[in-house]
N, C-alpha and C positions, 0 to 999 in steps of 0.2 A: 191453741194449736195454729186454731186460724191465727189469732192474736197474735201467735210468735213470728207465722211464715209472715203477718204484713209488715210486720220490722225489717225483715232481714232485704237486704240493698240489693235485690237481685229478683228478676220479672221470675213466676215459680208456678208450677203447675203440677197438680197433682193427677194421677191419671190410674182408672183402675188398667189390669189385664185386658179387660174386654174392650181396653181401647176408650171409655168414658171420661171426661172430664169431672171430676169429682171435689176440684177447690182450684181456682185462678186468685194469687192478689193481685191488689187495684194495680201495682207495674204492670204484670203481664196482660191485664184487661188493658190497660192503656195500649202497649206498643202491639197490639192486636186488633186493638177500635171495637172493642166489645164494654159491657158493664162486668162488673164480678157477677152479677144477679144468673146474667144472661150467657155466662160461660159454663157454670154447673150443667152437667148431662149432657156436652155437645161431642160429637165425634171428635177423637183428635185428630183423625183424618182430613179433617176439613179444615185444621188450623197449622196442620205439620205436611208439609212437602215435598219430596227431595225434585230436584231437577231432572232424573230420570224420568219422572210421567206419571200417567195413573197407575202402574205398576208396582209402584212403591208403600209396603206396609208398615205402616207407622209404630204396629203396637210391635211387630216381630223388632223391630229396628231397637225400639227400648227394651225388650225384652236382651238382645245381645249384650250391649252397651253398661245396662245395669249390671251384669254379672261379672262385670271387670272397671267399678268405680273409678280404681284410681289407674288406670292404662294411658298411657303419656298422648295416644292416638287420640283420647277425648280432647286435649286443648284445639283438636282441628275439627271437630264434629260440626258441620253448616247443615241447615236446612234454612227452604223458606218458609215464613210464615204468612198464611192470608187471613185478613182480618176479612169481617162477617160484609166490608162494602167492596170486596175485592183487593183490597191493596195489598202488593207483595212487600215483605220483607224479609232482608237475609240474618238468620241469627246464627250466633255462635253458641251450642248445650251442651252440660254434663248432666247428665243421666245414675240416678242413683236405686236403688229397691229398697222401699221399708219394706222393714224385717215383719212375717206375721206372726201372729201371739198362738196361733193355733196352725196346724196343717191345712183345715178345712178353711181357713180365712182368705178370700181374694186376696192376692199380692196386691200393691200399687207400688207406683214409681213414681220418684219426683225427682223434675224436669227444671233448671235454675236456663234462665236463657239472656243474654245480652241481643238488642237493637244492633247488627254491625253494616247496615246498608249504607252508613252515608263512609265510614272508614271502606268500606270494601268499592263502593263507586271510588274513590280517592285511590285505593291501592292499582282498580285494574286500570284509571287514568294515567296513574305514574306508571305501569308498566307500558301501559300503551307509549306513551311519551317515550317513553327507555327505549324499548322497540323500534320508534320510527327514529329518533337519533341513531342508535346501534346500527341502523342501516342505513343512514344518510355519511356516516362516521366509516362504515365499512366499504361506501363505492366512491370516497371523498378521492377528490383530484391531488392531493398532500398526502404523503403517509401520517397516517396516524396509529400513536402505539403510546398505551396507558400504564404507569407502573405502579405500586406499590409502599409501602412507606421504606422498604427493604430494596425497593429498586428493581426488583425483579415485574418481569412482563405481563400484564393482565389482560390485556387488550393489544389486538395485531391487526392492523385492516388489511383490504386484498394489495392497496397500494404499496404499503409496504413490504409484504410479501415481494411483489413482480419487481421493487426497489432493492432489494438486498437479499434478495436469492432463497431467505428461509420460509418454511411455512406456517401457519398459524400454528399448529399442534406441536412444531420444533421452537417454538419460541415462547410458548406461555409457561409463566413458572421461570424462566430464565435467566441471569442476568443482566441488566440492560448494556454493562461494559461489552457483552458478546460483541456489539455494534458499532462499537466504539474502535478507532483506532489506536493504537496504542500510546498515543502521544498525546492522545485526550482521557485515558481512561484515569490521571493521575489527577489530575484535576476537578474530572467530572462530580465527584463523590462529594467534593467541594461548591460548586458553584450550587449542586441542588439544596444541600443542606442550607446554605446563603437563602437561596430564592425561597426555604420552605417558613427560615425564620421572617422573613422580610413582610412589608405589608404588603406588598406589591402582589396581586392578584395573577397578574398573568407578567411575561416576556415575550412581546411581539418580534417580529420575523426582522433581522436588521439591528438589534440592542445589544445582541452578543456576540456576534460578528458570524464566519463560517466556521462549519464543524465537520469534523471530519470523520462519515460511519465506513465502515467495512464491512463488504459484504460475505456472504457465503461464501464466494472465490476467491477471497482474500484481495478483489479490488476496493481502490479508494474512490470515496464519494463526496464532492462537496456539498451540503447542505446548508439550507435556515431554516430555523427552529422557532416559532411561536409555543412557547410553555407556561401551560394553564396548570394553577393547585385547586383543591378544592377537599376538604374535611369532611370526612363522614365517619358518623361517630367517634368524632376526635380522631381519626386516623387520615395524613392526608395520600391523598393519590394525584399524581401527578399524569399529564395529559401532555403529549409534543405531538404537534404539527408540522411535520418537514418535508421540506421540499428540495427537489433536486435541481442544483443551479450549475449543473455543467453546461448545459447551452447555452444560457444566459453570462457565462463565465468566457463562453465561444466567442459569445459577438462581441462583448468587451472587448476581446483581444483585436476583432476585425476592428471596431469603431475607433479603438486605437490609434491604432495601425492607418486608418484613412482620415481621423485627425490629423495623422505626422504629417500624411502627403499633403494635406490641403494648408498646412499652417506653411510646409515647406515653399510649395506652388505661390498660395496665398503675399507668402513676406516675401521674394524671391524673384516675382513678374517685375519686370520693368515698367509696366502703367501701376497707375498710382489707382488704386482700388480701396474703397470705404462700403462698409455693409450698413445698411441705416433700419430702425425700426419703421413703421408707417407714421411716426411722428414729425420723423424727420432728425431722431435725433441717432447719433454715430454708434452701433454696435461695438463694430472693429474697423480699426484701420491701417493699412501694411504700411511698410517704410520708404516705399516709393512715395507716397500718398501724404508723411509726413517729413520729408526731404521738401516736396513743394510749399508744406505750411512754414519749412524754416525754423520747427519747434521743436522738443522731444517731451514737451510738455502734453500730461493725459489729455486727451482730449473726447474720449467714451462719456456719451449720456449728454453731450452738447448738440445745439442743434449745426447740423451740416452746414445751415448759410451762414451762421455768425461763427464760423471757425476763421480766420487769417489767411483766407485767398489770397488780397488785393493787397497793392502796395500801400506800405502809410503814406504812402505823396498823394493817394486821393483825396478828394475832396470828401467832407461829410456827407453833400447831397450824394455823391456818386456811390459813396459805401451804402448808402441808405439804399438807392438805385438797386446798386447789386445783389445786396442783399433780397432787397423785395423778387425781383427777379430767381432768383434761386430758390427762395420759398415756393414760388408759381411751380417753377418749373417740377420739384419734390412733388405738391401737391399734383399735380398732370400726373405724375407717376402713379401713384397712389388711386386714382380713377380710373388707370389701365392705359395711361396711353403710354408709349416709347420715345422716349425725350432725347434728343442727337440733337447738339447745337457745337457750333463751331464758333471759338470766339477768341479775343485777342487778351491776356490777362498778364499783368505784370506783380507779379510775387512778393511777398514781405523780401526776400533776397535779391528783389530789384532786378532780377532775370525777366524779359521779355518773351513768353511763349505765344507760341498760338498753339490752344487747345482745342483737340476732339472730345469734348464733352459727353456720356450716356448716363441715362437713371432707366434703371431695366427691373419692374417689380418680379419677385419670384415668392410667390404665398403669401408670407407677414414679413417679408423681409424686402427692401431696397438694394441693387446692387450701382453704386455709383460709381465709373470709371472713368480717368483722365488721362489725355496723351497726350505728350507733347510733341506738334509736330514736327515746330523746326525755333531755332532763336532769332527773333527780330533782331 
C-alpha cells in the first residue's frame, strides 16, 4: 500500500481517528519540511492548523469532510500547514475515509494536499492591486465606465454618477447606449466593434472627436474619451475615461472672440505694428507695417532688421549701419530696456517720413511699433 501511495502525484497523509499520522509520502514530508520516517506518529494538530486559532480541532474537521468526500465545497478546503521548523504553508486539501474491514477496527483518513502558498500570495497581491486600482478609478476626476463584450456597463465610478445623473446601481448591467445621444447610437456599435478588431490597445482623447452623452435628465453633454480594451479569458472588456469639455468649449468661444477682436484692432490700427520673438524674428505684422515696407510678400520668420525698411537708394554701407543699429535696439529690448527712437526714414516707396519708433518686451514677445509723425 505504501509503495502505491508513493507513486501518487499528490502529497498524502494517512491519519488515524485519534489524530496521529500513520503514514506520509515523500511529497507530503517535503512540503511539511520533515522526513518520511519522522512524520509517523506525529499528532496532526501540530501539522494542520486553521486561521481561526488554537481552538481548531483537525480531527473533528477531518471526520466532518470525510463523510462527504465528493462535496463540491471540498475544492475550496484550505488550511495552514506547519513544518518542524515553524514554517507556515498554505494548503489545499481533500479528505476521504478509509473503510474499516470490521466495526472494531479504528477508522483512518486519507488527506491529499497541495502547497498553494505562492498562488495564494499572487492571488492576494492581485486582489490588492485590483482594490487599489478600483479605488483610484472610483475617485478619479474623469468619469470612468467599463463595459463587457455585450456593451453592458460593468463599472461606473463616482464621477460618472455626478456627470450623468445615474447611480451606479441604476447603470450596472444596462446597455451603454442609454448614455448616448440618439445621433451617436447608430455608429456606436460600429466604432466599438472596429476598435475590438484593431491592433490598437487604446484610443486617446482627441483621436475620435467629440462624443455627445445624454444625462438621466435628458441634457446633452460634450465629452472627450480615452478608450482602452483588455481581453480577459478571451472576452473583451472596454474601459472609457470620459472628460466633460463644456467649460473648455466655453473658453474656446471666448478665446476665439478675443482673438477676433485683437485681429481687428491689430490689422486696422493706423500705426505700424509687428510682433517679434526674442530672436528678433517676425511673428505677426499688420497692414500699416506692410504698407511701409511697400511689399505684400510674406515676411514672417524673417529678422526684423533685415526687412526692406530703407530706400533702395541708400548706399551699401548705410544699409549695413541701419541694420546693425536696429539689431542692437532689438537686443537692448530683449535685455529689458524700453527702446524709443525718433529718426528720419526714407522707405522703399521713396516717401520720406519722420518715424517715432518703439520696442517693448512683453514676456516672450517684443512689440515693435512705428508712427509716421510727418512727411518731409
